[in-house]
Steps between C-alpha positions, in 0.01 A plus 500: 500500500803332635578137523643392842734229384598344159747215477626258243729201535764410248618134483869465453627240258726218629823609321479868615633676812330818604611761755314804606639783712307838531302455173808404307453162331790273385424195294769250423476198269711273274532783239604778728374762747237775456447791742193733510444792737133565597586753778303771316169315565333505831434121554632214686705214341602216730583139492232271661718190469774382258249435222253794539535879473224738616432839349264702720345856492300663782240779485509568129273617227416299180783654299758434770386138518619445150854525630459167679434307175773702321762404753394134491528495123839660516625239741351220285685635191823507704440128563476447122805702441728290732365165385440523131670813345871570493570808721810602316436816306870590444583259232 
């Protein structure tokens, strides 16, 4: 059985700037910039407003719906990376 629509909203913290262009997400914060490409997944990622990001999947099975939660978790981990952890791995 297929689910018609599944969506999940991600709240963006105050000190973070997010840009989304064709399933490529860039997160910028006080500790640097992180980039993640989700173009291999068939889902929609878009900004609802400056503080809300929506991940949405249409007509999918149960296993495909797991991608929505996975993408939201990746984006939240990117927020942690640009706010709390040093992004410099070259030193």
